[in-house]
Biopython code that builds the backbone (N, CA, C, O; Angstrom):
import numpy as np
from Bio.PDB.StructureBuilder import StructureBuilder

atoms = [
    (1, "UNK", "N", (-4.879, 9.503, -4.705)),
    (1, "UNK", "CA", (-3.894, 9.098, -3.732)),
    (1, "UNK", "C", (-4.540, 8.284, -2.609)),
    (1, "UNK", "O", (-3.959, 7.312, -2.127)),
    (2, "UNK", "N", (-5.728, 8.683, -2.203)),
    (2, "UNK", "CA", (-6.416, 7.948, -1.138)),
    (2, "UNK", "C", (-6.794, 6.540, -1.600)),
    (2, "UNK", "O", (-6.750, 5.592, -0.816)),
    (3, "UNK", "N", (-7.162, 6.410, -2.866)),
    (3, "UNK", "CA", (-7.490, 5.084, -3.408)),
    (3, "UNK", "C", (-6.255, 4.204, -3.371)),
    (3, "UNK", "O", (-6.348, 3.019, -3.048)),
    (4, "UNK", "N", (-5.110, 4.761, -3.695)),
    (4, "UNK", "CA", (-3.864, 4.000, -3.639)),
    (4, "UNK", "C", (-3.548, 3.563, -2.224)),
    (4, "UNK", "O", (-3.074, 2.448, -2.005)),
    (5, "UNK", "N", (-3.807, 4.437, -1.262)),
    (5, "UNK", "CA", (-3.559, 4.085, 0.134)),
    (5, "UNK", "C", (-4.458, 2.929, 0.562)),
    (5, "UNK", "O", (-4.008, 2.020, 1.259)),
    (6, "UNK", "N", (-5.722, 2.957, 0.153)),
    (6, "UNK", "CA", (-6.646, 1.878, 0.498)),
    (6, "UNK", "C", (-6.225, 0.575, -0.183)),
    (6, "UNK", "O", (-6.270, -0.487, 0.438)),
    (7, "UNK", "N", (-5.816, 0.646, -1.447)),
    (7, "UNK", "CA", (-5.371, -0.565, -2.143)),
    (7, "UNK", "C", (-4.108, -1.140, -1.504)),
    (7, "UNK", "O", (-3.963, -2.357, -1.391)),
    (8, "UNK", "N", (-3.200, -0.265, -1.088)),
    (8, "UNK", "CA", (-1.998, -0.743, -0.402)),
    (8, "UNK", "C", (-2.370, -1.391, 0.926)),
    (8, "UNK", "O", (-1.776, -2.399, 1.308)),
    (9, "UNK", "N", (-3.336, -0.830, 1.630)),
    (9, "UNK", "CA", (-3.786, -1.425, 2.889)),
    (9, "UNK", "C", (-4.410, -2.797, 2.650)),
    (9, "UNK", "O", (-4.172, -3.727, 3.420)),
    (10, "UNK", "N", (-5.202, -2.929, 1.596)),
    (10, "UNK", "CA", (-5.788, -4.232, 1.269)),
    (10, "UNK", "C", (-4.711, -5.255, 0.918)),
    (10, "UNK", "O", (-4.818, -6.422, 1.292)),
    (11, "UNK", "N", (-3.679, -4.825, 0.203)),
    (11, "UNK", "CA", (-2.577, -5.721, -0.123)),
    (11, "UNK", "C", (-1.858, -6.178, 1.147)),
    (11, "UNK", "O", (-1.507, -7.351, 1.277)),
    (12, "UNK", "N", (-1.641, -5.250, 2.082)),
    (12, "UNK", "CA", (-0.956, -5.597, 3.330)),
    (12, "UNK", "C", (-1.811, -6.573, 4.132)),
    (12, "UNK", "O", (-1.288, -7.538, 4.691)),
    (13, "UNK", "N", (-3.117, -6.332, 4.195)),
    (13, "UNK", "CA", (-4.005, -7.257, 4.914)),
    (13, "UNK", "C", (-3.966, -8.640, 4.268)),
    (13, "UNK", "O", (-3.887, -9.652, 4.964)),
    (14, "UNK", "N", (-4.020, -8.681, 2.941)),
    (14, "UNK", "CA", (-3.946, -9.967, 2.247)),
    (14, "UNK", "C", (-2.632, -10.681, 2.489)),
    (14, "UNK", "O", (-2.603, -11.899, 2.663)),
    (15, "UNK", "N", (-1.549, -9.931, 2.501)),
    (15, "UNK", "CA", (-0.247, -10.542, 2.739)),
    (15, "UNK", "C", (-0.131, -11.071, 4.167)),
    (15, "UNK", "O", (0.408, -12.155, 4.389)),
    (16, "UNK", "N", (-0.635, -10.307, 5.129)),
    (16, "UNK", "CA", (-0.556, -10.768, 6.507)),
    (16, "UNK", "C", (-1.493, -11.950, 6.768)),
    (16, "UNK", "O", (-1.188, -12.810, 7.594)),
    (17, "UNK", "N", (-2.622, -11.998, 6.075)),
    (17, "UNK", "CA", (-3.564, -13.108, 6.266)),
    (17, "UNK", "C", (-3.095, -14.385, 5.578)),
    (17, "UNK", "O", (-3.270, -15.476, 6.122)),
    (18, "UNK", "N", (-2.497, -14.267, 4.378)),
    (18, "UNK", "CA", (-2.155, -15.452, 3.592)),
    (18, "UNK", "C", (-0.675, -15.795, 3.607)),
    (18, "UNK", "O", (-0.312, -16.945, 3.362)),
    (19, "UNK", "N", (0.179, -14.837, 3.885)),
    (19, "UNK", "CA", (1.616, -15.096, 3.862)),
    (19, "UNK", "C", (2.084, -15.397, 2.449)),
    (19, "UNK", "O", (1.642, -14.755, 1.496)),
    (20, "UNK", "N", (2.956, -16.346, 2.309)),
    (20, "UNK", "CA", (3.477, -16.712, 0.993)),
    (20, "UNK", "C", (2.470, -17.471, 0.146)),
    (20, "UNK", "O", (2.675, -17.639, -1.056)),
    (21, "UNK", "N", (1.394, -17.929, 0.750)),
    (21, "UNK", "CA", (0.367, -18.629, -0.013)),
    (21, "UNK", "C", (-0.326, -17.683, -0.996)),
    (21, "UNK", "O", (-0.985, -18.130, -1.934)),
    (22, "UNK", "N", (-0.174, -16.371, -0.776)),
    (22, "UNK", "CA", (-0.762, -15.408, -1.688)),
    (22, "UNK", "C", (-0.104, -15.496, -3.065)),
    (22, "UNK", "O", (-0.714, -15.114, -4.064)),
    (23, "UNK", "N", (1.120, -15.990, -3.130)),
    (23, "UNK", "CA", (1.860, -16.025, -4.388)),
    (23, "UNK", "C", (1.812, -17.386, -5.062)),
    (23, "UNK", "O", (2.329, -17.531, -6.170)),
    (24, "UNK", "N", (1.207, -18.392, -4.431)),
    (24, "UNK", "CA", (1.192, -19.737, -5.007)),
    (24, "UNK", "C", (-0.072, -19.965, -5.828)),
    (24, "UNK", "O", (-1.082, -19.286, -5.642)),
    (25, "UNK", "N", (0.003, -20.917, -6.724)),
    (25, "UNK", "CA", (-1.152, -21.266, -7.553)),
    (25, "UNK", "C", (-1.520, -20.152, -8.515)),
    (25, "UNK", "O", (-0.648, -19.481, -9.067)),
    (26, "UNK", "N", (-2.793, -19.963, -8.709)),
    (26, "UNK", "CA", (-3.280, -18.945, -9.643)),
    (26, "UNK", "C", (-3.212, -17.551, -9.024)),
    (26, "UNK", "O", (-3.215, -16.552, -9.743)),
    (27, "UNK", "N", (-3.151, -17.481, -7.698)),
    (27, "UNK", "CA", (-3.098, -16.179, -7.037)),
    (27, "UNK", "C", (-1.853, -15.391, -7.405)),
    (27, "UNK", "O", (-1.922, -14.169, -7.542)),
    (28, "UNK", "N", (-0.721, -16.055, -7.567)),
    (28, "UNK", "CA", (0.540, -15.374, -7.863)),
    (28, "UNK", "C", (0.490, -14.542, -9.126)),
    (28, "UNK", "O", (0.753, -13.340, -9.075)),
    (29, "UNK", "N", (0.156, -15.148, -10.272)),
    (29, "UNK", "CA", (0.064, -14.344, -11.493)),
    (29, "UNK", "C", (-1.017, -13.267, -11.422)),
    (29, "UNK", "O", (-0.844, -12.185, -11.983)),
    (30, "UNK", "N", (-2.127, -13.548, -10.742)),
    (30, "UNK", "CA", (-3.189, -12.549, -10.621)),
    (30, "UNK", "C", (-2.736, -11.347, -9.794)),
    (30, "UNK", "O", (-2.999, -10.203, -10.163)),
    (31, "UNK", "N", (-2.059, -11.606, -8.686)),
    (31, "UNK", "CA", (-1.569, -10.506, -7.851)),
    (31, "UNK", "C", (-0.503, -9.715, -8.595)),
    (31, "UNK", "O", (-0.496, -8.485, -8.541)),
    (32, "UNK", "N", (0.396, -10.404, -9.288)),
    (32, "UNK", "CA", (1.435, -9.715, -10.047)),
    (32, "UNK", "C", (0.838, -8.871, -11.172)),
    (32, "UNK", "O", (1.241, -7.723, -11.362)),
    (33, "UNK", "N", (-0.104, -9.416, -11.908)),
    (33, "UNK", "CA", (-0.761, -8.645, -12.976)),
    (33, "UNK", "C", (-1.527, -7.473, -12.396)),
    (33, "UNK", "O", (-1.520, -6.387, -12.977)),
    (34, "UNK", "N", (-2.183, -7.666, -11.271)),
    (34, "UNK", "CA", (-2.893, -6.565, -10.621)),
    (34, "UNK", "C", (-1.962, -5.455, -10.193)),
    (34, "UNK", "O", (-2.294, -4.278, -10.338)),
    (35, "UNK", "N", (-0.796, -5.809, -9.666)),
    (35, "UNK", "CA", (0.179, -4.794, -9.268)),
    (35, "UNK", "C", (0.719, -4.030, -10.471)),
    (35, "UNK", "O", (0.943, -2.822, -10.389)),
    (36, "UNK", "N", (0.928, -4.719, -11.576)),
    (36, "UNK", "CA", (1.404, -4.048, -12.794)),
    (36, "UNK", "C", (0.348, -3.088, -13.318)),
    (36, "UNK", "O", (0.664, -1.957, -13.688)),
    (37, "UNK", "N", (-0.910, -3.532, -13.353)),
    (37, "UNK", "CA", (-1.993, -2.663, -13.825)),
    (37, "UNK", "C", (-2.154, -1.452, -12.902)),
    (37, "UNK", "O", (-2.367, -0.336, -13.377)),
    (38, "UNK", "N", (-2.053, -1.664, -11.597)),
    (38, "UNK", "CA", (-2.160, -0.551, -10.667)),
    (38, "UNK", "C", (-1.014, 0.446, -10.828)),
    (38, "UNK", "O", (-1.227, 1.656, -10.754)),
    (39, "UNK", "N", (0.183, -0.055, -11.043)),
    (39, "UNK", "CA", (1.320, 0.850, -11.242)),
    (39, "UNK", "C", (1.156, 1.674, -12.510)),
    (39, "UNK", "O", (1.440, 2.871, -12.516)),
    (40, "UNK", "N", (0.702, 1.043, -13.572)),
    (40, "UNK", "CA", (0.491, 1.780, -14.821)),
    (40, "UNK", "C", (-0.632, 2.801, -14.677)),
    (40, "UNK", "O", (-0.512, 3.930, -15.154)),
    (41, "UNK", "N", (-1.723, 2.410, -14.019)),
    (41, "UNK", "CA", (-2.828, 3.348, -13.849)),
    (41, "UNK", "C", (-2.434, 4.500, -12.927)),
    (41, "UNK", "O", (-2.906, 5.623, -13.105)),
    (42, "UNK", "N", (-1.583, 4.234, -11.953)),
    (42, "UNK", "CA", (-1.098, 5.304, -11.074)),
    (42, "UNK", "C", (-0.312, 6.333, -11.870)),
    (42, "UNK", "O", (-0.491, 7.536, -11.679)),
    (43, "UNK", "N", (0.556, 5.869, -12.761)),
    (43, "UNK", "CA", (1.337, 6.792, -13.570)),
    (43, "UNK", "C", (0.453, 7.603, -14.503)),
    (43, "UNK", "O", (0.690, 8.797, -14.687)),
    (44, "UNK", "N", (-0.563, 6.980, -15.096)),
    (44, "UNK", "CA", (-1.478, 7.704, -15.984)),
    (44, "UNK", "C", (-2.316, 8.716, -15.210)),
    (44, "UNK", "O", (-2.500, 9.847, -15.660)),
    (45, "UNK", "N", (-2.821, 8.312, -14.052)),
    (45, "UNK", "CA", (-3.642, 9.234, -13.261)),
    (45, "UNK", "C", (-2.816, 10.396, -12.745)),
    (45, "UNK", "O", (-3.303, 11.523, -12.654)),
    (46, "UNK", "N", (-1.588, 10.125, -12.414)),
    (46, "UNK", "CA", (-0.728, 11.182, -11.897)),
    (46, "UNK", "C", (-0.354, 12.169, -12.989)),
    (46, "UNK", "O", (-0.200, 13.360, -12.717)),
    (47, "UNK", "N", (-0.207, 11.701, -14.209)),
    (47, "UNK", "CA", (0.119, 12.593, -15.318)),
    (47, "UNK", "C", (-1.052, 13.516, -15.643)),
    (47, "UNK", "O", (-0.850, 14.626, -16.137)),
    (48, "UNK", "N", (-2.270, 13.065, -15.368)),
    (48, "UNK", "CA", (-3.459, 13.876, -15.651)),
    (48, "UNK", "C", (-3.876, 14.740, -14.470)),
    (48, "UNK", "O", (-4.827, 15.514, -14.584)),
    (49, "UNK", "N", (-3.202, 14.627, -13.364)),
    (49, "UNK", "CA", (-3.554, 15.386, -12.170)),
    (49, "UNK", "C", (-3.235, 16.871, -12.374)),
    (49, "UNK", "O", (-2.180, 17.229, -12.898)),
    (50, "UNK", "N", (-4.159, 17.713, -11.952)),
    (50, "UNK", "CA", (-3.966, 19.156, -12.097)),
    (50, "UNK", "C", (-3.564, 19.811, -10.793)),
    (50, "UNK", "O", (-3.390, 21.029, -10.741)),
    (51, "UNK", "N", (-3.416, 19.043, -9.763)),
    (51, "UNK", "CA", (-3.029, 19.595, -8.476)),
    (51, "UNK", "C", (-1.571, 20.012, -8.522)),
    (51, "UNK", "O", (-0.710, 19.252, -8.966)),
    (52, "UNK", "N", (-1.305, 21.207, -8.067)),
    (52, "UNK", "CA", (0.070, 21.679, -8.007)),
    (52, "UNK", "C", (0.750, 21.049, -6.806)),
    (52, "UNK", "O", (0.336, 21.237, -5.662)),
    (53, "UNK", "N", (1.778, 20.313, -7.086)),
    (53, "UNK", "CA", (2.505, 19.644, -6.009)),
    (53, "UNK", "C", (3.740, 20.461, -5.660)),
    (53, "UNK", "O", (4.434, 20.954, -6.549)),
    (54, "UNK", "N", (4.013, 20.605, -4.376)),
    (54, "UNK", "CA", (5.231, 21.326, -3.982)),
    (54, "UNK", "C", (6.481, 20.567, -4.414)),
    (54, "UNK", "O", (6.408, 19.407, -4.821)),
    (55, "UNK", "N", (7.581, 21.211, -4.323)),
    (55, "UNK", "CA", (8.839, 20.651, -4.806)),
    (55, "UNK", "C", (9.191, 19.336, -4.127)),
    (55, "UNK", "O", (9.630, 18.403, -4.798)),
    (56, "UNK", "N", (9.013, 19.239, -2.830)),
    (56, "UNK", "CA", (9.462, 18.055, -2.094)),
    (56, "UNK", "C", (8.332, 17.065, -1.820)),
    (56, "UNK", "O", (8.522, 16.119, -1.055)),
    (57, "UNK", "N", (7.168, 17.258, -2.422)),
    (57, "UNK", "CA", (6.043, 16.368, -2.157)),
    (57, "UNK", "C", (6.311, 14.956, -2.659)),
    (57, "UNK", "O", (5.959, 13.990, -1.982)),
    (58, "UNK", "N", (6.918, 14.816, -3.817)),
    (58, "UNK", "CA", (7.202, 13.476, -4.365)),
    (58, "UNK", "C", (8.102, 12.685, -3.427)),
    (58, "UNK", "O", (7.937, 11.474, -3.281)),
    (59, "UNK", "N", (9.048, 13.357, -2.793)),
    (59, "UNK", "CA", (9.926, 12.693, -1.837)),
    (59, "UNK", "C", (9.135, 12.223, -0.622)),
    (59, "UNK", "O", (9.318, 11.096, -0.162)),
    (60, "UNK", "N", (8.262, 13.075, -0.101)),
    (60, "UNK", "CA", (7.448, 12.686, 1.052)),
    (60, "UNK", "C", (6.512, 11.532, 0.717)),
    (60, "UNK", "O", (6.329, 10.611, 1.513)),
    (61, "UNK", "N", (5.929, 11.598, -0.464)),
    (61, "UNK", "CA", (5.044, 10.535, -0.919)),
    (61, "UNK", "C", (5.811, 9.213, -1.061)),
    (61, "UNK", "O", (5.321, 8.162, -0.650)),
    (62, "UNK", "N", (6.989, 9.269, -1.631)),
    (62, "UNK", "CA", (7.820, 8.072, -1.777)),
    (62, "UNK", "C", (8.235, 7.490, -0.448)),
    (62, "UNK", "O", (8.254, 6.270, -0.279)),
    (63, "UNK", "N", (8.572, 8.355, 0.505)),
    (63, "UNK", "CA", (8.953, 7.889, 1.840)),
    (63, "UNK", "C", (7.768, 7.230, 2.535)),
    (63, "UNK", "O", (7.936, 6.227, 3.229)),
    (64, "UNK", "N", (6.556, 7.791, 2.350)),
    (64, "UNK", "CA", (5.361, 7.200, 2.964)),
    (64, "UNK", "C", (5.093, 5.809, 2.404)),
    (64, "UNK", "O", (4.777, 4.888, 3.157)),
    (65, "UNK", "N", (5.215, 5.650, 1.088)),
    (65, "UNK", "CA", (4.986, 4.341, 0.475)),
    (65, "UNK", "C", (6.077, 3.360, 0.883)),
    (65, "UNK", "O", (5.782, 2.213, 1.220)),
    (66, "UNK", "N", (7.324, 3.794, 0.856)),
    (66, "UNK", "CA", (8.431, 2.926, 1.247)),
    (66, "UNK", "C", (8.305, 2.505, 2.704)),
    (66, "UNK", "O", (8.570, 1.351, 3.043)),
    (67, "UNK", "N", (7.906, 3.424, 3.558)),
    (67, "UNK", "CA", (7.709, 3.096, 4.971)),
    (67, "UNK", "C", (6.617, 2.060, 5.169)),
    (67, "UNK", "O", (6.741, 1.171, 6.010)),
    (68, "UNK", "N", (5.544, 2.177, 4.389)),
    (68, "UNK", "CA", (4.450, 1.201, 4.510)),
    (68, "UNK", "C", (4.896, -0.175, 4.050)),
    (68, "UNK", "O", (4.581, -1.175, 4.695)),
    (69, "UNK", "N", (5.626, -0.240, 2.942)),
    (69, "UNK", "CA", (6.061, -1.531, 2.411)),
    (69, "UNK", "C", (7.109, -2.172, 3.312)),
    (69, "UNK", "O", (7.023, -3.362, 3.615)),
    (70, "UNK", "N", (8.090, -1.397, 3.740)),
    (70, "UNK", "CA", (9.119, -1.946, 4.630)),
    (70, "UNK", "C", (8.504, -2.319, 5.982)),
    (70, "UNK", "O", (8.856, -3.343, 6.567)),
    (71, "UNK", "N", (7.590, -1.489, 6.472)),
    (71, "UNK", "CA", (6.910, -1.800, 7.728)),
    (71, "UNK", "C", (6.110, -3.090, 7.639)),
    (71, "UNK", "O", (6.080, -3.878, 8.584)),
    (72, "UNK", "N", (5.455, -3.306, 6.482)),
    (72, "UNK", "CA", (4.711, -4.554, 6.300)),
    (72, "UNK", "C", (5.649, -5.752, 6.314)),
    (72, "UNK", "O", (5.315, -6.794, 6.876)),
    (73, "UNK", "N", (6.818, -5.612, 5.701)),
    (73, "UNK", "CA", (7.796, -6.700, 5.718)),
    (73, "UNK", "C", (8.303, -6.996, 7.117)),
    (73, "UNK", "O", (8.445, -8.157, 7.502)),
    (74, "UNK", "N", (8.576, -5.945, 7.877)),
    (74, "UNK", "CA", (9.062, -6.132, 9.244)),
    (74, "UNK", "C", (7.978, -6.757, 10.119)),
    (74, "UNK", "O", (8.242, -7.696, 10.870)),
    (75, "UNK", "N", (6.764, -6.235, 10.018)),
    (75, "UNK", "CA", (5.670, -6.777, 10.829)),
    (75, "UNK", "C", (5.391, -8.225, 10.461)),
    (75, "UNK", "O", (5.154, -9.051, 11.343)),
    (76, "UNK", "N", (5.415, -8.546, 9.169)),
    (76, "UNK", "CA", (5.141, -9.929, 8.778)),
    (76, "UNK", "C", (6.231, -10.879, 9.257)),
    (76, "UNK", "O", (5.944, -12.026, 9.597)),
    (77, "UNK", "N", (7.476, -10.417, 9.289)),
    (77, "UNK", "CA", (8.530, -11.296, 9.793)),
    (77, "UNK", "C", (8.442, -11.460, 11.304)),
    (77, "UNK", "O", (8.774, -12.523, 11.830)),
    (78, "UNK", "N", (8.002, -10.431, 12.004)),
    (78, "UNK", "CA", (7.846, -10.544, 13.457)),
    (78, "UNK", "C", (6.665, -11.450, 13.811)),
    (78, "UNK", "O", (6.738, -12.246, 14.747)),
    (79, "UNK", "N", (5.575, -11.317, 13.045)),
    (79, "UNK", "CA", (4.384, -12.125, 13.327)),
    (79, "UNK", "C", (4.438, -13.518, 12.717)),
    (79, "UNK", "O", (3.599, -14.359, 13.041)),
    (80, "UNK", "N", (5.393, -13.779, 11.851)),
    (80, "UNK", "CA", (5.532, -15.102, 11.263)),
    (80, "UNK", "C", (4.724, -15.319, 10.004)),
    (80, "UNK", "O", (4.559, -16.463, 9.581)),
    (81, "UNK", "N", (4.212, -14.263, 9.386)),
    (81, "UNK", "CA", (3.374, -14.407, 8.191)),
    (81, "UNK", "C", (4.129, -14.868, 6.944)),
    (81, "UNK", "O", (3.513, -15.533, 6.112)),
    (82, "UNK", "N", (5.423, -14.563, 6.750)),
    (82, "UNK", "CA", (6.068, -15.014, 5.508)),
    (82, "UNK", "C", (6.055, -16.523, 5.325)),
    (82, "UNK", "O", (6.036, -16.999, 4.190)),
    (83, "UNK", "N", (6.063, -17.275, 6.394)),
    (83, "UNK", "CA", (6.032, -18.716, 6.281)),
    (83, "UNK", "C", (4.652, -19.276, 6.048)),
    (83, "UNK", "O", (4.497, -20.489, 5.903)),
    (84, "UNK", "N", (3.650, -18.432, 6.008)),
    (84, "UNK", "CA", (2.300, -18.899, 5.752)),
    (84, "UNK", "C", (1.415, -18.875, 6.983)),
    (84, "UNK", "O", (0.255, -19.278, 6.908)),
    (85, "UNK", "N", (1.939, -18.405, 8.134)),
    (85, "UNK", "CA", (1.117, -18.317, 9.337)),
    (85, "UNK", "C", (0.065, -17.239, 9.147)),
    (85, "UNK", "O", (0.356, -16.153, 8.645)),
    (86, "UNK", "N", (-1.155, -17.546, 9.551)),
    (86, "UNK", "CA", (-2.229, -16.574, 9.392)),
    (86, "UNK", "C", (-2.308, -15.656, 10.602)),
    (86, "UNK", "O", (-2.240, -16.091, 11.751)),
    (87, "UNK", "N", (-2.452, -14.381, 10.303)),
    (87, "UNK", "CA", (-2.630, -13.367, 11.334)),
    (87, "UNK", "C", (-4.126, -13.087, 11.411)),
    (87, "UNK", "O", (-4.823, -13.179, 10.400)),
    (88, "UNK", "N", (-4.625, -12.748, 12.590)),
    (88, "UNK", "CA", (-6.061, -12.492, 12.732)),
    (88, "UNK", "C", (-6.465, -11.266, 11.900)),
    (88, "UNK", "O", (-5.641, -10.400, 11.606)),
    (89, "UNK", "N", (-7.752, -11.213, 11.530)),
    (89, "UNK", "CA", (-8.255, -10.104, 10.705)),
    (89, "UNK", "C", (-8.074, -8.770, 11.404)),
    (89, "UNK", "O", (-7.650, -7.795, 10.783)),
    (90, "UNK", "N", (-8.388, -8.715, 12.683)),
    (90, "UNK", "CA", (-8.290, -7.455, 13.427)),
    (90, "UNK", "C", (-6.875, -6.928, 13.473)),
    (90, "UNK", "O", (-6.641, -5.737, 13.266)),
    (91, "UNK", "N", (-5.933, -7.807, 13.742)),
    (91, "UNK", "CA", (-4.534, -7.393, 13.796)),
    (91, "UNK", "C", (-4.030, -6.970, 12.426)),
    (91, "UNK", "O", (-3.291, -5.992, 12.314)),
    (92, "UNK", "N", (-4.424, -7.695, 11.382)),
    (92, "UNK", "CA", (-3.994, -7.346, 10.026)),
    (92, "UNK", "C", (-4.537, -5.981, 9.612)),
    (92, "UNK", "O", (-3.814, -5.182, 9.017)),
    (93, "UNK", "N", (-5.797, -5.710, 9.920)),
    (93, "UNK", "CA", (-6.395, -4.421, 9.575)),
    (93, "UNK", "C", (-5.764, -3.295, 10.394)),
    (93, "UNK", "O", (-5.525, -2.208, 9.870)),
    (94, "UNK", "N", (-5.495, -3.547, 11.665)),
    (94, "UNK", "CA", (-4.867, -2.520, 12.504)),
    (94, "UNK", "C", (-3.466, -2.186, 12.007)),
    (94, "UNK", "O", (-3.098, -1.014, 11.928)),
    (95, "UNK", "N", (-2.691, -3.198, 11.675)),
    (95, "UNK", "CA", (-1.332, -2.966, 11.176)),
    (95, "UNK", "C", (-1.366, -2.219, 9.850)),
    (95, "UNK", "O", (-0.596, -1.280, 9.646)),
    (96, "UNK", "N", (-2.247, -2.624, 8.954)),
    (96, "UNK", "CA", (-2.358, -1.947, 7.661)),
    (96, "UNK", "C", (-2.790, -0.499, 7.832)),
    (96, "UNK", "O", (-2.300, 0.377, 7.120)),
    (97, "UNK", "N", (-3.697, -0.233, 8.763)),
    (97, "UNK", "CA", (-4.147, 1.135, 8.998)),
    (97, "UNK", "C", (-3.013, 2.026, 9.497)),
    (97, "UNK", "O", (-2.871, 3.170, 9.064)),
    (98, "UNK", "N", (-2.225, 1.499, 10.396)),
    (98, "UNK", "CA", (-1.103, 2.283, 10.927)),
    (98, "UNK", "C", (-0.047, 2.519, 9.850)),
    (98, "UNK", "O", (0.505, 3.614, 9.749)),
    (99, "UNK", "N", (0.234, 1.498, 9.049)),
    (99, "UNK", "CA", (1.272, 1.631, 8.035)),
    (99, "UNK", "C", (0.877, 2.558, 6.892)),
    (99, "UNK", "O", (1.742, 3.200, 6.296)),
    (100, "UNK", "N", (-0.394, 2.639, 6.581)),
    (100, "UNK", "CA", (-0.854, 3.446, 5.455)),
    (100, "UNK", "C", (-1.251, 4.863, 5.892)),
    (100, "UNK", "O", (-1.519, 5.712, 5.042)),
    (101, "UNK", "N", (-1.292, 5.125, 7.185)),
    (101, "UNK", "CA", (-1.701, 6.439, 7.683)),
    (101, "UNK", "C", (-0.894, 7.603, 7.090)),
    (101, "UNK", "O", (-1.506, 8.607, 6.725)),
    (102, "UNK", "N", (0.448, 7.530, 6.970)),
    (102, "UNK", "CA", (1.172, 8.657, 6.369)),
    (102, "UNK", "C", (0.765, 8.925, 4.916)),
    (102, "UNK", "O", (0.733, 10.079, 4.488)),
    (103, "UNK", "N", (0.459, 7.892, 4.170)),
    (103, "UNK", "CA", (0.024, 8.082, 2.787)),
    (103, "UNK", "C", (-1.371, 8.714, 2.737)),
    (103, "UNK", "O", (-1.655, 9.514, 1.846)),
    (104, "UNK", "N", (-2.233, 8.363, 3.676)),
    (104, "UNK", "CA", (-3.547, 8.997, 3.751)),
    (104, "UNK", "C", (-3.424, 10.470, 4.145)),
    (104, "UNK", "O", (-4.204, 11.303, 3.683)),
    (105, "UNK", "N", (-2.460, 10.788, 4.986)),
    (105, "UNK", "CA", (-2.225, 12.193, 5.338)),
    (105, "UNK", "C", (-1.757, 12.972, 4.109)),
    (105, "UNK", "O", (-2.172, 14.113, 3.904)),
    (106, "UNK", "N", (-0.904, 12.367, 3.296)),
    (106, "UNK", "CA", (-0.475, 13.014, 2.042)),
    (106, "UNK", "C", (-1.666, 13.247, 1.119)),
    (106, "UNK", "O", (-1.764, 14.297, 0.484)),
    (107, "UNK", "N", (-2.567, 12.276, 1.041)),
    (107, "UNK", "CA", (-3.750, 12.427, 0.186)),
    (107, "UNK", "C", (-4.665, 13.526, 0.712)),
    (107, "UNK", "O", (-5.192, 14.320, -0.066)),
    (108, "UNK", "N", (-4.854, 13.575, 2.022)),
    (108, "UNK", "CA", (-5.692, 14.622, 2.604)),
    (108, "UNK", "C", (-5.072, 16.002, 2.369)),
    (108, "UNK", "O", (-5.779, 16.966, 2.078)),
    (109, "UNK", "N", (-3.765, 16.084, 2.497)),
    (109, "UNK", "CA", (-3.087, 17.359, 2.288)),
    (109, "UNK", "C", (-3.255, 17.837, 0.838)),
    (109, "UNK", "O", (-3.470, 19.024, 0.593)),
    (110, "UNK", "N", (-3.156, 16.908, -0.112)),
    (110, "UNK", "CA", (-3.390, 17.271, -1.515)),
    (110, "UNK", "C", (-4.826, 17.711, -1.738)),
    (110, "UNK", "O", (-5.078, 18.652, -2.490)),
    (111, "UNK", "N", (-5.761, 17.042, -1.095)),
    (111, "UNK", "CA", (-7.165, 17.427, -1.231)),
    (111, "UNK", "C", (-7.441, 18.805, -0.690)),
    (111, "UNK", "O", (-8.193, 19.568, -1.297)),
    (112, "UNK", "N", (-6.853, 19.142, 0.436)),
    (112, "UNK", "CA", (-7.024, 20.472, 1.018)),
    (112, "UNK", "C", (-6.360, 21.521, 0.151)),
    (112, "UNK", "O", (-6.902, 22.609, -0.043)),
    (113, "UNK", "N", (-5.206, 21.202, -0.361)),
    (113, "UNK", "CA", (-4.460, 22.169, -1.194)),
    (113, "UNK", "C", (-5.155, 22.418, -2.537)),
    (113, "UNK", "O", (-5.033, 23.502, -3.110)),
    (114, "UNK", "N", (-5.880, 21.417, -3.035)),
    (114, "UNK", "CA", (-6.509, 21.551, -4.350)),
    (114, "UNK", "C", (-7.712, 22.501, -4.303)),
    (114, "UNK", "O", (-8.122, 23.010, -5.346)),
    (115, "UNK", "N", (-8.273, 22.744, -3.152)),
    (115, "UNK", "CA", (-9.469, 23.598, -3.065)),
    (115, "UNK", "C", (-9.134, 25.032, -2.939)),
    (115, "UNK", "O", (-10.032, 25.871, -2.856)),
]
sb = StructureBuilder()
sb.init_structure("model")
sb.init_model(0)
sb.init_chain("A")
sb.init_seg("    ")
for serial, (resi, resn, name, xyz) in enumerate(atoms, 1):
    if name == "N":
        sb.init_residue(resn, " ", resi, " ")
    sb.init_atom(name, np.array(xyz, "f"), 0.0, 1.0, " ", f" {name:<3s}", serial, name[0])
structure = sb.get_structure()
C-alpha cells in the first residue's frame, strides 16, 4: 500500500510539472500502459495479501485514493497545470505529499495491524 501511495505521489508530481504535455507524444501511451500494469499488479498483490482487513477498510482506502485524485485535479486547475503550465518542484512535491498522506496512514495502519 505504501508503494502505491509513493507511485501516486510521483504521478501527481509529474502531472503538476508537465500538465497535459504528459499525455502527448510517446509519453501518453507509456503513462497509460504503466497505469494499466500498476492496476493489474495492485489487484494481484492484494489478492495475495494475508493481512486481515476490517469490514470498512476498503471504503476508507477508496476514499483516500479518490480524495488524492480529485484533489490533484482541483489543485492543477487552480495552479493552471492542465494547460501545460509548469509548477515548481517544491510546490508539486508538497501538494503530492499532502494529497497522498491519508493513503500513507492507511498503509501504516495495515502495517501495525499485521504485526
